[in-house]
Backbone and ligand atoms as CSV (ligand in chain L), in Angstrom:
chain,resi,resn,atom,element,x,y,z
A,1,UNK,N,N,-5.294,-51.177,13.603
A,1,UNK,CA,C,-4.075,-50.397,13.931
A,1,UNK,C,C,-4.269,-48.938,13.512
A,2,UNK,N,N,-3.806,-48.005,14.381
A,2,UNK,CA,C,-3.931,-46.579,14.065
A,2,UNK,C,C,-2.554,-45.943,13.929
A,3,UNK,N,N,-2.491,-44.878,13.095
A,3,UNK,CA,C,-1.230,-44.144,12.918
A,3,UNK,C,C,-0.816,-43.560,14.263
A,4,UNK,N,N,0.443,-43.777,14.654
A,4,UNK,CA,C,0.870,-43.343,15.982
A,4,UNK,C,C,1.096,-41.823,16.045
A,5,UNK,N,N,1.076,-41.160,14.880
A,5,UNK,CA,C,1.250,-39.706,14.890
A,5,UNK,C,C,-0.101,-38.987,14.878
A,6,UNK,N,N,-0.957,-39.319,13.887
A,6,UNK,CA,C,-2.201,-38.563,13.736
A,6,UNK,C,C,-3.441,-39.347,14.164
A,7,UNK,N,N,-3.307,-40.657,14.367
A,7,UNK,CA,C,-4.451,-41.433,14.851
A,7,UNK,C,C,-5.362,-41.964,13.766
A,8,UNK,N,N,-5.013,-41.669,12.502
A,8,UNK,CA,C,-5.826,-42.164,11.401
A,8,UNK,C,C,-5.766,-43.698,11.332
A,9,UNK,N,N,-6.856,-44.322,10.870
A,9,UNK,CA,C,-6.888,-45.787,10.733
A,9,UNK,C,C,-5.936,-46.219,9.619
A,10,UNK,N,N,-5.100,-47.222,9.869
A,10,UNK,CA,C,-4.130,-47.674,8.874
A,10,UNK,C,C,-4.668,-48.833,8.064
A,11,UNK,N,N,-4.363,-48.788,6.748
A,11,UNK,CA,C,-4.826,-49.874,5.882
A,11,UNK,C,C,-3.751,-50.932,5.739
A,12,UNK,N,N,-2.517,-50.502,5.468
A,12,UNK,CA,C,-1.437,-51.462,5.232
A,12,UNK,C,C,-0.659,-51.769,6.503
A,13,UNK,N,N,0.588,-52.173,6.326
A,13,UNK,CA,C,1.462,-52.500,7.446
A,13,UNK,C,C,2.109,-51.232,8.007
A,14,UNK,N,N,2.870,-51.403,9.072
A,14,UNK,CA,C,3.588,-50.296,9.676
A,14,UNK,C,C,2.749,-49.592,10.717
A,15,UNK,N,N,3.343,-48.632,11.408
A,15,UNK,CA,C,2.602,-47.965,12.477
A,15,UNK,C,C,2.431,-46.461,12.232
A,16,UNK,N,N,2.649,-46.057,10.980
A,16,UNK,CA,C,2.497,-44.634,10.643
A,16,UNK,C,C,1.896,-44.522,9.235
A,17,UNK,N,N,0.974,-43.570,9.041
A,17,UNK,CA,C,0.270,-43.469,7.761
A,17,UNK,C,C,1.128,-42.805,6.682
A,18,UNK,N,N,0.687,-42.907,5.442
A,18,UNK,CA,C,1.468,-42.369,4.320
A,18,UNK,C,C,1.682,-40.867,4.458
A,19,UNK,N,N,0.618,-40.172,4.861
A,19,UNK,CA,C,0.710,-38.718,4.996
A,19,UNK,C,C,1.785,-38.336,6.012
A,20,UNK,N,N,1.735,-38.934,7.195
A,20,UNK,CA,C,2.703,-38.615,8.242
A,20,UNK,C,C,4.110,-39.032,7.838
A,21,UNK,N,N,4.204,-40.152,7.105
A,21,UNK,CA,C,5.506,-40.615,6.630
A,21,UNK,C,C,6.109,-39.570,5.690
A,22,UNK,N,N,5.295,-39.075,4.735
A,22,UNK,CA,C,5.788,-38.067,3.792
A,22,UNK,C,C,6.180,-36.779,4.502
A,23,UNK,N,N,5.389,-36.394,5.501
A,23,UNK,CA,C,5.706,-35.188,6.269
A,23,UNK,C,C,7.048,-35.342,6.982
A,24,UNK,N,N,7.264,-36.533,7.529
A,24,UNK,CA,C,8.520,-36.801,8.246
A,24,UNK,C,C,9.713,-36.746,7.305
A,25,UNK,N,N,9.538,-37.350,6.114
A,25,UNK,CA,C,10.611,-37.336,5.122
A,25,UNK,C,C,10.941,-35.912,4.704
A,26,UNK,N,N,9.886,-35.126,4.516
A,26,UNK,CA,C,10.057,-33.735,4.112
A,26,UNK,C,C,10.827,-32.967,5.194
A,27,UNK,N,N,10.437,-33.182,6.442
A,27,UNK,CA,C,11.109,-32.510,7.558
A,27,UNK,C,C,12.579,-32.900,7.607
A,28,UNK,N,N,12.852,-34.195,7.391
A,28,UNK,CA,C,14.231,-34.691,7.392
A,28,UNK,C,C,15.051,-34.001,6.309
A,29,UNK,N,N,14.427,-33.912,5.108
A,29,UNK,CA,C,15.080,-33.272,3.973
A,29,UNK,C,C,15.409,-31.827,4.303
A,30,UNK,N,N,14.419,-31.126,4.874
A,30,UNK,CA,C,14.598,-29.713,5.174
A,30,UNK,C,C,15.659,-29.512,6.264
A,31,UNK,N,N,15.652,-30.395,7.260
A,31,UNK,CA,C,16.626,-30.273,8.351
A,31,UNK,C,C,18.051,-30.480,7.851
A,32,UNK,N,N,18.199,-31.347,6.851
A,32,UNK,CA,C,19.520,-31.669,6.318
A,32,UNK,C,C,20.112,-30.502,5.527
A,33,UNK,N,N,19.248,-29.692,4.957
A,33,UNK,CA,C,19.681,-28.613,4.063
A,33,UNK,C,C,20.292,-27.465,4.860
A,34,UNK,N,N,21.627,-27.413,4.871
A,34,UNK,CA,C,22.296,-26.379,5.668
A,34,UNK,C,C,23.232,-25.525,4.817
A,35,UNK,N,N,23.132,-25.690,3.507
A,35,UNK,CA,C,24.021,-24.953,2.613
A,35,UNK,C,C,23.469,-23.552,2.325
A,36,UNK,N,N,24.160,-22.519,2.820
A,36,UNK,CA,C,23.674,-21.150,2.688
A,36,UNK,C,C,24.102,-20.529,1.367
A,37,UNK,N,N,23.128,-20.025,0.589
A,37,UNK,CA,C,23.432,-19.369,-0.686
A,37,UNK,C,C,23.418,-17.849,-0.584
A,38,UNK,N,N,22.549,-17.355,0.308
A,38,UNK,CA,C,22.406,-15.900,0.433
A,38,UNK,C,C,21.777,-15.582,1.783
A,39,UNK,N,N,22.276,-14.505,2.409
A,39,UNK,CA,C,21.670,-14.042,3.656
A,39,UNK,C,C,21.296,-12.573,3.505
A,40,UNK,N,N,20.042,-12.264,3.784
A,40,UNK,CA,C,19.584,-10.876,3.744
A,40,UNK,C,C,19.266,-10.462,5.187
A,41,UNK,N,N,19.838,-9.344,5.617
A,41,UNK,CA,C,19.615,-8.892,6.991
A,41,UNK,C,C,18.793,-7.611,7.042
A,42,UNK,N,N,18.029,-7.463,8.110
A,42,UNK,CA,C,17.416,-6.164,8.379
A,42,UNK,C,C,18.535,-5.215,8.773
A,43,UNK,N,N,18.371,-3.947,8.408
A,43,UNK,CA,C,19.455,-2.999,8.671
A,43,UNK,C,C,19.053,-1.967,9.716
A,44,UNK,N,N,19.953,-1.727,10.641
A,44,UNK,CA,C,19.722,-0.706,11.664
A,44,UNK,C,C,20.305,0.615,11.178
A,45,UNK,N,N,19.427,1.557,10.858
A,45,UNK,CA,C,19.864,2.864,10.380
A,45,UNK,C,C,19.245,3.900,11.315
A,46,UNK,N,N,20.045,4.530,12.190
A,46,UNK,CA,C,19.476,5.470,13.175
A,46,UNK,C,C,18.581,6.535,12.540
A,47,UNK,N,N,18.977,7.066,11.380
A,47,UNK,CA,C,18.183,8.125,10.744
A,47,UNK,C,C,16.775,7.611,10.415
A,48,UNK,N,N,16.699,6.354,9.986
A,48,UNK,CA,C,15.393,5.751,9.679
A,48,UNK,C,C,14.584,5.517,10.953
A,49,UNK,N,N,15.277,5.103,12.010
A,49,UNK,CA,C,14.592,4.857,13.283
A,49,UNK,C,C,14.010,6.164,13.836
A,50,UNK,N,N,14.725,7.275,13.643
A,50,UNK,CA,C,14.203,8.588,14.049
A,50,UNK,C,C,12.964,8.932,13.228
A,51,UNK,N,N,13.106,8.709,11.924
A,51,UNK,CA,C,12.019,9.046,10.999
A,51,UNK,C,C,10.755,8.238,11.321
A,52,UNK,N,N,10.980,6.991,11.723
A,52,UNK,CA,C,9.877,6.093,12.021
A,52,UNK,C,C,8.991,6.643,13.144
A,53,UNK,N,N,9.618,7.326,14.086
A,53,UNK,CA,C,8.844,7.836,15.226
A,53,UNK,C,C,8.825,9.364,15.227
A,54,UNK,N,N,8.904,9.948,14.025
A,54,UNK,CA,C,9.019,11.412,13.927
A,54,UNK,C,C,7.805,12.123,14.547
A,55,UNK,N,N,6.621,11.543,14.429
A,55,UNK,CA,C,5.431,12.155,15.035
A,55,UNK,C,C,5.588,12.259,16.546
A,56,UNK,N,N,6.085,11.175,17.126
A,56,UNK,CA,C,6.293,11.131,18.565
A,56,UNK,C,C,7.353,12.163,19.000
A,57,UNK,N,N,8.427,12.281,18.201
A,57,UNK,CA,C,9.493,13.224,18.539
A,57,UNK,C,C,8.966,14.657,18.500
A,58,UNK,N,N,8.171,14.967,17.457
A,58,UNK,CA,C,7.604,16.318,17.348
A,58,UNK,C,C,6.703,16.606,18.555
A,59,UNK,N,N,5.883,15.638,18.916
A,59,UNK,CA,C,5.018,15.792,20.085
A,59,UNK,C,C,5.870,16.054,21.337
A,60,UNK,N,N,6.951,15.293,21.494
A,60,UNK,CA,C,7.851,15.466,22.633
A,60,UNK,C,C,8.441,16.858,22.680
A,61,UNK,N,N,8.863,17.369,21.505
A,61,UNK,CA,C,9.460,18.705,21.439
A,61,UNK,C,C,8.422,19.759,21.816
A,62,UNK,N,N,7.164,19.548,21.358
A,62,UNK,CA,C,6.097,20.491,21.707
A,62,UNK,C,C,5.886,20.511,23.229
A,63,UNK,N,N,5.919,19.326,23.833
A,63,UNK,CA,C,5.746,19.262,25.300
A,63,UNK,C,C,6.895,19.984,26.003
A,64,UNK,N,N,8.140,19.742,25.532
A,64,UNK,CA,C,9.299,20.416,26.132
A,64,UNK,C,C,9.145,21.927,25.998
A,65,UNK,N,N,8.703,22.382,24.792
A,65,UNK,CA,C,8.565,23.830,24.567
A,65,UNK,C,C,7.478,24.434,25.435
A,66,UNK,N,N,6.394,23.667,25.623
A,66,UNK,CA,C,5.325,24.204,26.475
A,66,UNK,C,C,5.799,24.327,27.929
A,67,UNK,N,N,6.748,23.462,28.307
A,67,UNK,CA,C,7.340,23.586,29.643
A,67,UNK,C,C,8.198,24.842,29.739
A,68,UNK,N,N,8.857,25.183,28.639
A,68,UNK,CA,C,9.648,26.424,28.606
A,68,UNK,C,C,8.737,27.631,28.821
A,69,UNK,N,N,7.577,27.593,28.172
A,69,UNK,CA,C,6.614,28.688,28.296
A,69,UNK,C,C,6.177,28.848,29.753
A,70,UNK,N,N,5.974,27.710,30.418
A,70,UNK,CA,C,5.525,27.773,31.815
A,70,UNK,C,C,6.634,28.239,32.753
A,71,UNK,N,N,7.873,28.255,32.264
A,71,UNK,CA,C,9.056,28.687,33.022
A,71,UNK,C,C,9.266,27.897,34.302
A,72,UNK,N,N,8.741,26.677,34.305
A,72,UNK,CA,C,8.947,25.793,35.450
A,72,UNK,C,C,10.196,24.955,35.172
A,73,UNK,N,N,11.310,25.300,35.837
A,73,UNK,CA,C,12.606,24.684,35.538
A,73,UNK,C,C,12.557,23.159,35.707
A,74,UNK,N,N,11.915,22.724,36.772
A,74,UNK,CA,C,11.829,21.290,37.038
A,74,UNK,C,C,11.091,20.565,35.911
A,75,UNK,N,N,9.997,21.162,35.455
A,75,UNK,CA,C,9.204,20.557,34.372
A,75,UNK,C,C,10.014,20.515,33.088
A,76,UNK,N,N,10.796,21.581,32.828
A,76,UNK,CA,C,11.631,21.617,31.616
A,76,UNK,C,C,12.631,20.468,31.640
A,77,UNK,N,N,13.346,20.346,32.768
A,77,UNK,CA,C,14.370,19.300,32.884
A,77,UNK,C,C,13.719,17.916,32.786
A,78,UNK,N,N,12.619,17.728,33.515
A,78,UNK,CA,C,11.949,16.427,33.530
A,78,UNK,C,C,11.482,16.033,32.132
A,79,UNK,N,N,10.908,16.981,31.393
A,79,UNK,CA,C,10.384,16.645,30.059
A,79,UNK,C,C,11.514,16.313,29.089
A,80,UNK,N,N,12.639,17.041,29.200
A,80,UNK,CA,C,13.779,16.744,28.317
A,80,UNK,C,C,14.353,15.363,28.642
A,81,UNK,N,N,14.521,15.085,29.934
A,81,UNK,CA,C,15.075,13.795,30.350
A,81,UNK,C,C,14.165,12.652,29.878
A,82,UNK,N,N,12.855,12.824,30.043
A,82,UNK,CA,C,11.903,11.785,29.619
A,82,UNK,C,C,11.962,11.549,28.118
A,83,UNK,N,N,12.014,12.639,27.370
A,83,UNK,CA,C,12.056,12.543,25.908
A,83,UNK,C,C,13.316,11.794,25.469
A,84,UNK,N,N,14.470,12.168,26.038
A,84,UNK,CA,C,15.729,11.522,25.664
A,84,UNK,C,C,15.738,10.052,26.082
A,85,UNK,N,N,15.215,9.778,27.285
A,85,UNK,CA,C,15.188,8.398,27.769
A,85,UNK,C,C,14.333,7.527,26.853
A,86,UNK,N,N,13.169,8.059,26.445
A,86,UNK,CA,C,12.280,7.305,25.560
A,86,UNK,C,C,12.978,7.014,24.232
A,87,UNK,N,N,13.715,8.009,23.731
A,87,UNK,CA,C,14.441,7.836,22.471
A,87,UNK,C,C,15.499,6.746,22.579
A,88,UNK,N,N,16.261,6.788,23.672
A,88,UNK,CA,C,17.326,5.796,23.861
A,88,UNK,C,C,16.738,4.394,23.968
A,89,UNK,N,N,15.655,4.261,24.725
A,89,UNK,CA,C,15.007,2.952,24.886
A,89,UNK,C,C,14.540,2.433,23.529
A,90,UNK,N,N,13.917,3.310,22.747
A,90,UNK,CA,C,13.436,2.943,21.407
A,90,UNK,C,C,14.587,2.460,20.523
A,91,UNK,N,N,15.689,3.232,20.496
A,91,UNK,CA,C,16.812,2.885,19.623
A,91,UNK,C,C,17.461,1.565,20.047
A,92,UNK,N,N,17.589,1.352,21.353
A,92,UNK,CA,C,18.187,0.102,21.837
A,92,UNK,C,C,17.295,-1.089,21.505
A,93,UNK,N,N,15.987,-0.898,21.716
A,93,UNK,CA,C,15.029,-1.966,21.412
A,93,UNK,C,C,15.104,-2.343,19.938
A,94,UNK,N,N,15.130,-1.341,19.074
A,94,UNK,CA,C,15.151,-1.588,17.630
A,94,UNK,C,C,16.472,-2.227,17.186
A,95,UNK,N,N,17.573,-1.758,17.775
A,95,UNK,CA,C,18.867,-2.297,17.376
A,95,UNK,C,C,18.954,-3.781,17.719
A,96,UNK,N,N,18.463,-4.118,18.894
A,96,UNK,CA,C,18.469,-5.511,19.325
A,96,UNK,C,C,17.593,-6.382,18.426
A,97,UNK,N,N,16.417,-5.850,18.110
A,97,UNK,CA,C,15.479,-6.603,17.279
A,97,UNK,C,C,16.049,-6.827,15.873
A,98,UNK,N,N,16.602,-5.765,15.304
A,98,UNK,CA,C,17.094,-5.831,13.928
A,98,UNK,C,C,18.339,-6.706,13.808
A,99,UNK,N,N,19.199,-6.662,14.828
A,99,UNK,CA,C,20.424,-7.471,14.802
A,99,UNK,C,C,20.084,-8.952,14.751
A,100,UNK,N,N,18.862,-9.306,15.144
A,100,UNK,CA,C,18.484,-10.716,15.213
A,100,UNK,C,C,17.517,-11.141,14.116
A,101,UNK,N,N,17.384,-10.328,13.075
A,101,UNK,CA,C,16.426,-10.666,12.026
A,101,UNK,C,C,17.139,-10.875,10.687
A,102,UNK,N,N,16.952,-12.056,10.099
A,102,UNK,CA,C,17.552,-12.303,8.794
A,102,UNK,C,C,16.741,-13.318,7.987
A,103,UNK,N,N,16.930,-13.260,6.665
A,103,UNK,CA,C,16.293,-14.206,5.749
A,103,UNK,C,C,17.427,-15.000,5.095
A,104,UNK,N,N,17.389,-16.330,5.247
A,104,UNK,CA,C,18.491,-17.161,4.769
A,104,UNK,C,C,18.016,-18.075,3.649
A,105,UNK,N,N,18.742,-18.061,2.549
A,105,UNK,CA,C,18.385,-18.861,1.373
A,105,UNK,C,C,19.271,-20.095,1.303
A,106,UNK,N,N,18.682,-21.260,1.582
A,106,UNK,CA,C,19.402,-22.530,1.501
A,106,UNK,C,C,19.169,-23.144,0.110
A,107,UNK,N,N,19.460,-24.445,-0.046
A,107,UNK,CA,C,19.295,-25.083,-1.351
A,107,UNK,C,C,17.835,-25.386,-1.680
A,108,UNK,N,N,17.063,-25.783,-0.668
A,108,UNK,CA,C,15.673,-26.160,-0.928
A,108,UNK,C,C,14.661,-25.286,-0.201
A,109,UNK,N,N,15.137,-24.466,0.759
A,109,UNK,CA,C,14.200,-23.708,1.592
A,109,UNK,C,C,14.720,-22.309,1.882
A,110,UNK,N,N,13.800,-21.451,2.274
A,110,UNK,CA,C,14.140,-20.113,2.746
A,110,UNK,C,C,13.656,-20.012,4.189
A,111,UNK,N,N,14.492,-19.441,5.058
A,111,UNK,CA,C,14.127,-19.340,6.472
A,111,UNK,C,C,14.224,-17.892,6.917
A,112,UNK,N,N,13.199,-17.419,7.618
A,112,UNK,CA,C,13.292,-16.112,8.267
A,112,UNK,C,C,13.507,-16.350,9.746
A,113,UNK,N,N,14.627,-15.827,10.241
A,113,UNK,CA,C,14.951,-16.002,11.658
A,113,UNK,C,C,14.786,-14.683,12.387
A,114,UNK,N,N,14.034,-14.721,13.475
A,114,UNK,CA,C,14.005,-13.588,14.388
A,114,UNK,C,C,14.521,-14.107,15.718
A,115,UNK,N,N,14.589,-13.235,16.724
A,115,UNK,CA,C,15.208,-13.629,17.978
A,115,UNK,C,C,14.572,-14.897,18.566
A,116,UNK,N,N,13.252,-14.988,18.517
A,116,UNK,CA,C,12.593,-16.113,19.185
A,116,UNK,C,C,11.796,-17.016,18.237
A,117,UNK,N,N,11.891,-16.749,16.915
A,117,UNK,CA,C,11.072,-17.531,15.984
A,117,UNK,C,C,11.835,-17.884,14.721
A,118,UNK,N,N,11.363,-18.927,14.049
A,118,UNK,CA,C,11.942,-19.319,12.776
A,118,UNK,C,C,10.810,-19.768,11.873
A,119,UNK,N,N,10.767,-19.224,10.650
A,119,UNK,CA,C,9.704,-19.607,9.734
A,119,UNK,C,C,10.320,-20.127,8.439
A,120,UNK,N,N,9.822,-21.269,7.960
A,120,UNK,CA,C,10.425,-21.943,6.810
A,120,UNK,C,C,9.455,-21.979,5.632
A,121,UNK,N,N,10.015,-21.846,4.430
A,121,UNK,CA,C,9.208,-21.994,3.227
A,121,UNK,C,C,10.078,-22.683,2.176
A,122,UNK,N,N,9.489,-23.621,1.434
A,122,UNK,CA,C,10.241,-24.286,0.378
A,122,UNK,C,C,10.145,-23.467,-0.913
A,123,UNK,N,N,11.195,-23.544,-1.736
A,123,UNK,CA,C,11.188,-22.780,-2.996
A,123,UNK,C,C,9.970,-23.108,-3.848
A,124,UNK,N,N,9.593,-24.400,-3.847
A,124,UNK,CA,C,8.490,-24.811,-4.722
A,124,UNK,C,C,7.157,-24.183,-4.306
A,125,UNK,N,N,7.089,-23.687,-3.085
A,125,UNK,CA,C,5.847,-23.065,-2.618
A,125,UNK,C,C,5.813,-21.550,-2.864
A,126,UNK,N,N,6.927,-20.991,-3.320
A,126,UNK,CA,C,6.973,-19.545,-3.547
A,126,UNK,C,C,6.302,-19.212,-4.876
A,127,UNK,N,N,5.257,-18.403,-4.834
A,127,UNK,CA,C,4.534,-18.047,-6.062
A,127,UNK,C,C,4.790,-16.598,-6.453
A,128,UNK,N,N,5.136,-15.767,-5.478
A,128,UNK,CA,C,5.293,-14.352,-5.770
A,128,UNK,C,C,6.376,-13.726,-4.891
A,129,UNK,N,N,7.284,-12.955,-5.517
A,129,UNK,CA,C,8.271,-12.227,-4.725
A,129,UNK,C,C,8.155,-10.744,-5.037
A,130,UNK,N,N,8.263,-9.931,-4.009
A,130,UNK,CA,C,8.118,-8.491,-4.216
A,130,UNK,C,C,8.823,-7.746,-3.095
A,131,UNK,N,N,9.019,-6.448,-3.303
A,131,UNK,CA,C,9.473,-5.637,-2.168
A,131,UNK,C,C,8.533,-4.462,-1.986
A,132,UNK,N,N,8.449,-4.000,-0.760
A,132,UNK,CA,C,7.521,-2.944,-0.397
A,132,UNK,C,C,8.279,-1.829,0.313
A,133,UNK,N,N,7.927,-0.580,-0.015
A,133,UNK,CA,C,8.569,0.554,0.647
A,133,UNK,C,C,7.519,1.565,1.117
A,134,UNK,N,N,7.572,1.946,2.364
A,134,UNK,CA,C,6.777,3.086,2.832
A,134,UNK,C,C,7.538,4.346,2.420
A,135,UNK,N,N,6.931,5.521,2.531
A,135,UNK,CA,C,7.670,6.730,2.112
A,135,UNK,C,C,8.873,6.974,3.004
A,136,UNK,N,N,8.767,6.587,4.258
A,136,UNK,CA,C,9.913,6.756,5.168
A,136,UNK,C,C,11.049,5.817,4.775
A,137,UNK,N,N,10.677,4.598,4.380
A,137,UNK,CA,C,11.697,3.641,3.935
A,137,UNK,C,C,12.336,4.109,2.632
A,138,UNK,N,N,11.514,4.686,1.738
A,138,UNK,CA,C,12.032,5.113,0.440
A,138,UNK,C,C,13.115,6.171,0.621
A,139,UNK,N,N,12.896,7.097,1.536
A,139,UNK,CA,C,13.888,8.141,1.814
A,139,UNK,C,C,15.216,7.513,2.226
A,140,UNK,N,N,15.155,6.428,2.984
A,140,UNK,CA,C,16.367,5.782,3.511
A,140,UNK,C,C,16.833,4.609,2.658
A,141,UNK,N,N,16.242,4.463,1.448
A,141,UNK,CA,C,16.590,3.350,0.536
A,141,UNK,C,C,16.394,1.987,1.198
A,142,UNK,N,N,15.377,1.901,2.055
A,142,UNK,CA,C,15.105,0.637,2.732
A,142,UNK,C,C,13.771,0.076,2.264
A,143,UNK,N,N,13.500,-1.171,2.632
A,143,UNK,CA,C,12.223,-1.760,2.265
A,143,UNK,C,C,12.065,-3.162,2.829
A,144,UNK,N,N,10.859,-3.724,2.655
A,144,UNK,CA,C,10.569,-5.082,3.111
A,144,UNK,C,C,10.546,-6.026,1.903
A,145,UNK,N,N,11.168,-7.179,2.025
A,145,UNK,CA,C,11.120,-8.181,0.961
A,145,UNK,C,C,10.161,-9.292,1.368
A,146,UNK,N,N,9.263,-9.644,0.437
A,146,UNK,CA,C,8.220,-10.629,0.745
A,146,UNK,C,C,8.202,-11.777,-0.240
A,147,UNK,N,N,8.103,-12.976,0.289
A,147,UNK,CA,C,7.929,-14.177,-0.525
A,147,UNK,C,C,6.570,-14.763,-0.171
A,148,UNK,N,N,5.709,-14.894,-1.182
A,148,UNK,CA,C,4.342,-15.327,-0.892
A,148,UNK,C,C,3.975,-16.611,-1.624
A,149,UNK,N,N,3.212,-17.481,-0.957
A,149,UNK,CA,C,2.711,-18.685,-1.630
A,149,UNK,C,C,1.496,-18.344,-2.493
A,150,UNK,N,N,1.075,-19.333,-3.264
A,150,UNK,CA,C,-0.094,-19.166,-4.138
A,150,UNK,C,C,-1.332,-18.776,-3.336
A,151,UNK,N,N,-2.158,-17.913,-3.913
A,151,UNK,CA,C,-3.457,-17.553,-3.326
A,151,UNK,C,C,-3.377,-17.045,-1.890
A,152,UNK,N,N,-2.309,-16.325,-1.556
A,152,UNK,CA,C,-2.210,-15.819,-0.186
A,152,UNK,C,C,-2.789,-14.408,-0.123
A,153,UNK,N,N,-3.393,-14.102,0.999
A,153,UNK,CA,C,-4.009,-12.792,1.160
A,153,UNK,C,C,-3.220,-11.946,2.153
A,154,UNK,N,N,-2.744,-12.581,3.208
A,154,UNK,CA,C,-2.034,-11.814,4.242
A,154,UNK,C,C,-0.558,-12.198,4.302
A,155,UNK,N,N,0.259,-11.247,4.761
A,155,UNK,CA,C,1.709,-11.457,4.837
A,155,UNK,C,C,2.049,-12.659,5.710
A,156,UNK,N,N,1.203,-12.909,6.723
A,156,UNK,CA,C,1.454,-14.007,7.660
A,156,UNK,C,C,1.624,-15.343,6.942
A,157,UNK,N,N,1.005,-15.473,5.771
A,157,UNK,CA,C,1.070,-16.739,5.041
A,157,UNK,C,C,2.417,-16.927,4.346
A,158,UNK,N,N,3.143,-15.849,4.158
A,158,UNK,CA,C,4.422,-15.956,3.468
A,158,UNK,C,C,5.576,-15.609,4.384
A,159,UNK,N,N,6.716,-15.256,3.762
A,159,UNK,CA,C,7.878,-14.838,4.533
A,159,UNK,C,C,8.122,-13.361,4.271
A,160,UNK,N,N,8.486,-12.640,5.308
A,160,UNK,CA,C,8.721,-11.209,5.190
A,160,UNK,C,C,9.973,-10.833,5.972
A,161,UNK,N,N,10.872,-10.079,5.322
A,161,UNK,CA,C,12.005,-9.523,6.070
A,161,UNK,C,C,11.886,-8.002,6.024
A,162,UNK,N,N,11.722,-7.366,7.184
A,162,UNK,CA,C,11.494,-5.931,7.213
A,162,UNK,C,C,12.806,-5.133,7.198
A,163,UNK,N,N,12.716,-3.908,6.697
A,163,UNK,CA,C,13.801,-2.923,6.800
A,163,UNK,C,C,15.146,-3.425,6.285
A,164,UNK,N,N,15.141,-3.863,5.028
A,164,UNK,CA,C,16.382,-4.265,4.373
A,164,UNK,C,C,17.028,-3.022,3.766
A,165,UNK,N,N,18.321,-2.839,4.007
A,165,UNK,CA,C,19.024,-1.702,3.430
A,165,UNK,C,C,19.312,-1.941,1.959
A,166,UNK,N,N,19.416,-0.873,1.161
A,166,UNK,CA,C,19.664,-1.005,-0.290
A,166,UNK,C,C,18.718,-2.017,-0.922
A,167,UNK,N,N,17.450,-1.873,-0.634
A,167,UNK,CA,C,16.492,-2.947,-0.910
A,167,UNK,C,C,16.408,-3.321,-2.398
A,168,UNK,N,N,16.579,-2.350,-3.298
A,168,UNK,CA,C,16.453,-2.653,-4.734
A,168,UNK,C,C,17.541,-3.638,-5.162
A,169,UNK,N,N,18.765,-3.363,-4.691
A,169,UNK,CA,C,19.889,-4.233,-5.025
A,169,UNK,C,C,19.746,-5.612,-4.378
A,170,UNK,N,N,19.369,-5.628,-3.129
A,170,UNK,CA,C,19.200,-6.896,-2.408
A,170,UNK,C,C,18.082,-7.732,-3.044
A,171,UNK,N,N,17.043,-7.035,-3.488
A,171,UNK,CA,C,15.910,-7.736,-4.115
A,171,UNK,C,C,16.355,-8.450,-5.393
A,172,UNK,N,N,17.264,-7.823,-6.134
A,172,UNK,CA,C,17.792,-8.460,-7.354
A,172,UNK,C,C,18.503,-9.775,-7.007
A,173,UNK,N,N,19.278,-9.743,-5.932
A,173,UNK,CA,C,19.990,-10.959,-5.492
A,173,UNK,C,C,18.994,-12.051,-5.125
A,174,UNK,N,N,17.930,-11.655,-4.428
A,174,UNK,CA,C,16.893,-12.619,-4.030
A,174,UNK,C,C,16.266,-13.256,-5.268
A,175,UNK,N,N,15.947,-12.403,-6.250
A,175,UNK,CA,C,15.329,-12.910,-7.484
A,175,UNK,C,C,16.233,-13.923,-8.163
A,176,UNK,N,N,17.544,-13.612,-8.198
A,176,UNK,CA,C,18.520,-14.495,-8.833
A,176,UNK,C,C,18.542,-15.865,-8.165
A,177,UNK,N,N,18.660,-15.862,-6.834
A,177,UNK,CA,C,18.728,-17.131,-6.114
A,177,UNK,C,C,17.452,-17.945,-6.312
A,178,UNK,N,N,16.313,-17.292,-6.238
A,178,UNK,CA,C,15.037,-18.015,-6.381
A,178,UNK,C,C,14.890,-18.575,-7.793
A,179,UNK,N,N,15.314,-17.797,-8.809
A,179,UNK,CA,C,15.232,-18.270,-10.189
A,179,UNK,C,C,16.103,-19.525,-10.372
A,180,UNK,N,N,17.229,-19.530,-9.657
A,180,UNK,CA,C,18.158,-20.642,-9.786
A,180,UNK,C,C,17.677,-21.879,-9.030
A,181,UNK,N,N,17.087,-21.660,-7.875
A,181,UNK,CA,C,16.734,-22.794,-6.992
A,181,UNK,C,C,15.325,-23.344,-7.241
A,182,UNK,N,N,14.450,-22.497,-7.692
A,182,UNK,CA,C,13.046,-22.942,-7.802
A,182,UNK,C,C,12.837,-23.858,-9.008
L,1,ZN,ZN,ZN,-0.681,-40.252,10.343
């Protein structure tokens, strides 16, 4: 007889191996846990979104100014319209993305939800918590909060919530919940 989930050869009775059984139980436990203790959201701050693409904006302004030098009215109008359109598209894209990103602290697990994805981590697997700020984020009092498992090298292995507003204060709340639940 073979395990109907992973195909491993079974020694005892039943149609599923111990490993798959434990995984199923764990999944059941995690699915049941719906009690929310804390929610951390990414924050949409227009000033930060401008700062994030400041190089691009400066380049755009230089292009608009060079059109002024050429005194070609059509080129001036076209470059301004393009620059503004690109800005609006960027801001709308970011607002939509950020409105759908949050980190939720349940009783046994932490979940990062984005528009099309969900990533789960159990408290017992969290080995390190930290926050990170780029200089642009620091100006806007924003930052990324990261929960990492043991021996992890890349962010992909842990949970990350980007662009949290008032990050120092929010990070304290995260530490409190993790200290209590872990
Ligand atoms: Zn199995």
